[in-house]
Phi, psi and omega in degrees: 000131178303160184304312180298321178298317178293321178297318178296318179299317179295318178300315180297313181299315182293318178297316179296316179301315180296315182290320177300323179289312186280324183250335187102153180298312184292337181262012180242128179254167173302323179298319178299316181293321178300314181297316183290327183273337185080009178259126182304139182305323180299335179277346184302320187292344173291326184263320185220124184283338182207166177295325177296322177294321176297317177302314179300320179291322178295315179296320176299320178295315179295321179295319177297315178299316181294320177298319177296318179298316179298319177299319178295317178301316181292326179288327185273336186226135180257335182277130181302321179296320178297321179295317179296325178296341178290331173297319179295317179298323176298319176301313182296316182297332182251019187297326181294307180294319182294326179289342178266315188245354185088188179278134180301324180282312183295315183293323177295319179295318179300318180291316188277343179297338181274350181267204184287162185300322181298315178294321179299314180296319180298310182290327179296336182300333177292316176293321179304319179297311180294317180295316179299315180295316179297318178301319178299324179293318178292324175298318178296337177275001178085023184275355174047236185293346178274350187303314182294317179296322177294321178296318178296319179297318178301312179295322180295318178296315182296311182294323178297315179298318180293318181297312180297320178300319181288327177298317182265000180051046186230103181301329183298332178296315178298315183296319178293316180295323179296324176294320178295322178295318177300318177299320178297315179298315180300325184282346181291129178268000000 
């Protein structure tokens, strides 16, 4: 794809990712994405044949970003507890946007779980990545058969705090919950 074509594709993807996060997938049209990206709607079909294809590309972009972030976390930290605290730091770093729109991964999943199975599986793949990685950290801590349940509990605490924060539009809820999650991680033997 020529350079300009790739730049347009990236503009479309970023605009769609932002709009899906802020408005929701179902409340975002190709026209909305065209306006936000600055790429004429008529050109979209060169890059994406359907809104579902665009959704797949947005999820792929988020998954790639998350995989890269996890790789950086693993390179920078060797202790599993330190790695798990990075999920908490991510919550804290994004607390302003999350208190307004929710978690980009969680809110998309909540919306798409009500749609068809293919979309649900696609969006769930982002959580699968986080859960799998978290489970590996708990396994490294010697948690054995409890590792998966602990990973699910970690995600449930994080997503719950973010959801309540977005309901009340109160960043302090995320910050308080993230501190409680850190205390929970510290207390794990």
